[in-house]
C-alpha positions as CSV (number, residue, x, y, z in Angstrom):
1,M,-121.9,37.7,-100.5
2,T,-122.4,41.4,-100.3
3,R,-125.8,42.6,-99.3
4,K,-126.8,45.6,-101.3
5,P,-127.9,48.3,-98.9
6,A,-131.4,49.8,-99.2
7,K,-131.4,53.3,-100.7
8,R,-132.8,56.2,-98.7
9,W,-135.6,57.4,-100.9
10,L,-135.8,61.0,-99.7
11,G,-132.6,62.7,-100.7
12,F,-130.3,59.8,-100.3
13,I,-128.0,61.4,-102.9
14,Q,-127.2,64.0,-100.3
15,E,-124.9,61.3,-98.9
16,H,-121.7,61.6,-100.9
17,A,-121.9,59.7,-104.2
18,T,-118.5,58.7,-105.5
19,I,-117.1,56.8,-108.4
20,Y,-113.7,55.3,-108.0
21,D,-111.3,52.9,-109.8
22,D,-111.4,49.2,-109.0
23,D,-107.7,48.5,-108.6
24,L,-108.2,44.8,-109.2
25,I,-109.8,45.0,-112.6
26,P,-108.3,47.5,-115.0
27,G,-110.9,49.8,-116.7
28,S,-113.5,49.1,-114.0
29,K,-115.3,51.6,-111.8
30,I,-117.3,51.3,-108.6
31,L,-120.3,53.6,-107.8
32,A,-120.7,54.1,-104.0
33,I,-123.3,56.0,-102.0
34,G,-121.7,57.0,-98.7
35,D,-119.4,54.2,-97.8
36,A,-121.6,51.5,-99.5
37,P,-120.6,50.2,-102.9
38,Q,-123.8,50.1,-105.1
39,S,-122.7,49.1,-108.6
40,H,-119.7,48.0,-110.5
41,V,-119.0,48.4,-114.2
42,N,-116.1,47.5,-116.5
43,L,-115.9,50.3,-119.0
44,S,-113.3,48.5,-121.1
45,H,-115.3,45.3,-121.3
46,P,-119.0,45.9,-120.4
47,E,-119.9,42.3,-121.3
48,E,-118.0,41.3,-118.1
49,V,-120.2,41.6,-114.9
50,F,-118.3,41.5,-111.6
51,Y,-120.9,41.7,-108.9
52,E,-122.4,38.3,-108.1
53,Y,-126.1,39.3,-108.0
54,L,-125.8,41.1,-111.3
55,A,-123.9,38.3,-112.9
56,R,-126.6,35.9,-111.8
57,I,-129.3,37.9,-113.6
58,A,-127.1,38.2,-116.7
59,N,-126.4,34.4,-116.7
60,H,-130.1,33.6,-116.2
61,L,-131.0,35.8,-119.1
62,K,-128.5,34.2,-121.4
63,V,-130.0,30.8,-120.5
64,L,-133.6,31.8,-120.9
65,R,-133.0,33.9,-124.0
66,P,-130.1,32.2,-125.8
67,E,-131.0,33.6,-129.2
68,K,-129.3,37.0,-130.0
69,R,-132.7,38.7,-130.4
70,L,-133.4,42.4,-129.9
71,L,-134.7,42.9,-126.4
72,K,-136.7,45.8,-124.9
73,M,-135.5,46.1,-121.3
74,L,-136.7,48.2,-118.4
75,H,-134.3,48.8,-115.5
76,L,-136.1,50.0,-112.3
77,G,-133.2,51.4,-110.3
78,A,-130.4,52.7,-112.4
79,G,-127.2,52.2,-110.4
80,A,-124.3,52.3,-112.8
81,L,-126.5,50.8,-115.6
82,T,-124.3,47.7,-115.6
83,L,-126.8,45.4,-117.2
84,A,-127.8,47.9,-119.9
85,R,-124.1,48.1,-120.8
86,W,-123.8,44.3,-120.7
87,A,-126.8,43.8,-122.9
88,S,-125.5,46.3,-125.5
89,V,-122.8,43.7,-126.2
90,V,-124.7,40.4,-125.6
91,Y,-128.0,41.5,-127.2
92,P,-126.9,44.1,-129.8
93,S,-129.4,46.8,-130.8
94,S,-131.6,46.2,-127.8
95,T,-133.3,49.2,-126.3
96,H,-133.4,50.2,-122.6
97,V,-135.4,52.4,-120.3
98,A,-133.7,53.2,-117.0
99,V,-135.8,54.6,-114.1
100,D,-134.5,56.2,-110.9
101,I,-136.2,58.5,-108.5
102,E,-133.1,60.6,-108.0
103,R,-132.3,62.9,-111.0
104,E,-128.9,63.7,-109.5
105,L,-127.8,60.1,-109.4
106,L,-128.8,59.5,-113.0
107,D,-127.0,62.6,-114.2
108,F,-124.0,61.8,-112.1
109,V,-123.7,58.3,-113.6
110,L,-124.3,59.3,-117.2
111,T,-121.8,62.1,-116.9
112,H,-119.0,60.2,-115.2
113,L,-119.6,56.7,-116.6
114,P,-120.6,57.4,-120.2
115,L,-122.6,54.6,-122.0
116,P,-121.1,52.7,-124.9
117,D,-122.0,54.2,-128.3
118,D,-124.2,51.3,-129.1
119,C,-126.2,51.3,-125.9
120,H,-129.6,52.7,-126.7
121,L,-131.0,54.0,-123.4
122,S,-133.7,56.4,-122.4
123,P,-133.5,57.7,-118.7
124,I,-136.6,58.6,-116.8
125,V,-136.7,60.3,-113.4
126,A,-139.7,58.8,-111.6
127,D,-141.0,56.5,-108.9
128,A,-140.6,52.8,-109.9
129,R,-144.3,52.1,-109.5
130,S,-146.0,55.3,-110.8
131,V,-143.9,55.2,-114.0
132,L,-145.7,52.1,-115.2
133,A,-149.0,53.8,-115.2
134,E,-147.8,57.2,-116.3
135,Q,-144.7,57.6,-118.5
136,L,-144.7,54.0,-119.6
137,A,-148.4,53.3,-119.7
138,G,-149.2,50.7,-122.4
139,E,-145.5,49.8,-122.9
140,K,-144.5,46.1,-123.0
141,F,-141.0,44.9,-122.1
142,D,-139.2,41.7,-122.8
143,V,-137.2,42.0,-119.6
144,I,-137.8,44.0,-116.4
145,V,-135.0,44.2,-113.8
146,L,-136.1,45.5,-110.4
147,D,-133.1,46.5,-108.4
148,I,-134.0,49.1,-105.8
149,F,-134.6,47.6,-102.4
150,S,-133.4,45.4,-99.5
151,G,-135.3,43.9,-96.7
152,P,-137.8,45.6,-94.4
153,E,-136.5,49.0,-95.3
154,A,-137.9,48.7,-98.8
155,P,-140.6,51.2,-99.9
156,E,-143.8,49.3,-99.1
157,H,-145.6,50.2,-102.3
158,L,-142.9,48.4,-104.3
159,T,-143.2,45.1,-102.4
160,T,-146.9,44.3,-102.7
161,A,-148.8,41.7,-104.7
162,D,-150.6,44.6,-106.6
163,Y,-147.2,45.9,-107.7
164,Y,-146.2,42.5,-109.0
165,A,-149.4,42.4,-111.0
166,E,-148.5,45.8,-112.5
167,L,-145.1,44.5,-113.4
168,K,-146.6,41.5,-115.1
169,N,-148.9,43.7,-117.0
170,S,-145.9,45.7,-118.3
171,L,-144.2,42.5,-119.6
172,A,-144.7,40.9,-123.0
173,N,-146.3,37.5,-123.0
174,D,-143.0,35.7,-122.9
175,G,-141.4,38.4,-120.7
176,L,-139.1,37.9,-117.8
177,L,-139.0,39.7,-114.4
178,F,-135.8,39.7,-112.3
179,V,-135.8,41.1,-108.8
180,N,-132.7,41.6,-106.7
181,I,-133.6,41.0,-103.1
182,G,-131.1,41.8,-100.3
183,D,-132.1,40.4,-97.0
184,D,-131.0,39.4,-93.5
185,P,-131.7,36.2,-91.5
186,P,-134.2,34.6,-91.4
187,L,-135.1,36.0,-94.8
188,N,-138.7,36.8,-94.0
189,F,-138.7,39.7,-96.5
190,T,-137.6,37.3,-99.3
191,C,-140.5,35.0,-98.6
192,T,-143.0,37.9,-98.7
193,Q,-141.7,38.7,-102.2
194,V,-141.9,35.1,-103.3
195,E,-145.5,35.1,-102.1
196,A,-146.3,38.4,-103.8
197,A,-144.8,37.2,-107.1
198,N,-146.6,33.9,-106.9
199,S,-149.9,35.8,-106.7
200,S,-149.5,37.0,-110.2
201,F,-146.9,34.9,-112.1
202,E,-147.3,31.3,-113.2
203,F,-143.7,30.5,-112.5
204,V,-141.3,31.8,-109.8
205,M,-137.8,30.7,-108.9
206,L,-135.3,31.9,-106.5
207,S,-131.5,31.6,-106.9
208,S,-128.4,32.4,-104.9
209,S,-125.5,30.6,-103.3
210,P,-126.4,27.5,-101.3
211,E,-125.5,29.2,-98.0
212,M,-128.3,31.7,-98.5
213,F,-130.9,28.9,-98.4
214,T,-129.8,28.0,-94.9
215,K,-131.4,31.4,-93.8
216,R,-128.3,32.0,-91.6
217,F,-126.5,34.6,-93.6
218,P,-127.2,38.1,-95.0
219,G,-126.9,38.5,-98.8
220,N,-128.7,38.7,-102.1
221,L,-131.1,36.4,-103.9
222,I,-132.5,36.7,-107.4
223,L,-136.2,36.2,-107.9
224,T,-137.1,35.3,-111.5
225,A,-140.8,35.3,-112.6
226,S,-142.6,34.5,-115.8
227,R,-146.0,33.8,-117.2
228,Q,-144.5,30.6,-118.7
229,H,-143.0,27.6,-116.9
230,F,-139.3,27.0,-117.5
231,T,-138.3,23.5,-118.5
232,E,-136.3,21.4,-116.0
233,D,-133.3,21.7,-118.4
234,Q,-133.5,25.5,-118.4
235,I,-133.6,25.5,-114.6
236,L,-130.6,23.2,-114.4
237,Q,-128.8,25.4,-116.9
238,C,-129.5,28.5,-114.8
239,Q,-128.0,26.8,-111.8
240,A,-125.0,25.6,-113.8
241,A,-124.3,29.0,-115.2
242,G,-123.3,30.4,-111.8
243,P,-121.8,32.4,-110.3
244,Y,-120.5,29.4,-108.3
245,P,-121.6,27.9,-106.0
246,S,-125.2,28.2,-107.2
247,E,-128.6,26.9,-106.1
248,V,-132.0,27.4,-107.7
249,R,-135.3,26.6,-106.0
250,H,-138.8,26.6,-107.5
251,S,-142.2,25.0,-107.1
252,M,-142.5,22.7,-104.1
253,D,-138.8,23.3,-103.1
254,L,-139.4,27.0,-103.0
255,D,-142.7,26.6,-101.0
256,G,-140.8,24.5,-98.5
257,F,-138.1,27.1,-98.1
258,C,-140.6,29.8,-97.3
259,K,-142.7,27.8,-94.8
260,P,-141.9,28.5,-91.2
């Protein structure tokens, strides 16, 4: 599993941002910062999501929101806007707000990886926390995807219990929060984020490949949080949806994972 590197928040775009073809998947592009791949998008088939952690979020969302309803989605961390493109096909007519602190990155992506005609997206250049109280004050979203940090290098103000409370306040009553967490053994940072999410949300689950739950490997885990508890059937469907192999932990199993 590829661990998504943390972004350098002060001028990281000064590292060379590139977009290049994925030779294995026709019509696909990879966005890289420096030598580190950041995002993957299939321009020919945006409904196909290649990177494992993004596919896990997409699959969870399809399980938890199976009806083809219009969604209002907030993407904190723009990347190549893979999930916004995906949702434009899977949840037609949905609306998206994409927030990134680097104007140059947003401009670069939107110029070289144009959005599908039916992807209704508004970009905002802002900090992922201050934007909730300023440009998006009073807005409520059906889905928030937080995809901007990894491990101890993460900006501290985006990792606190207070921030999770603010994220919850920006969600509709039945809204869903997805957080991509990149971490290294023994996954201490992951557990701080589980604790922070538990302080505000009624239900929190963590999903990844089974090897990640051994705490012996670096990689990505997806934290999903909601005001409402998911049924056992929904949780099993999330696990079965993959990517494979897949494991989901919640409640007492998740508490046990995070205890020393």
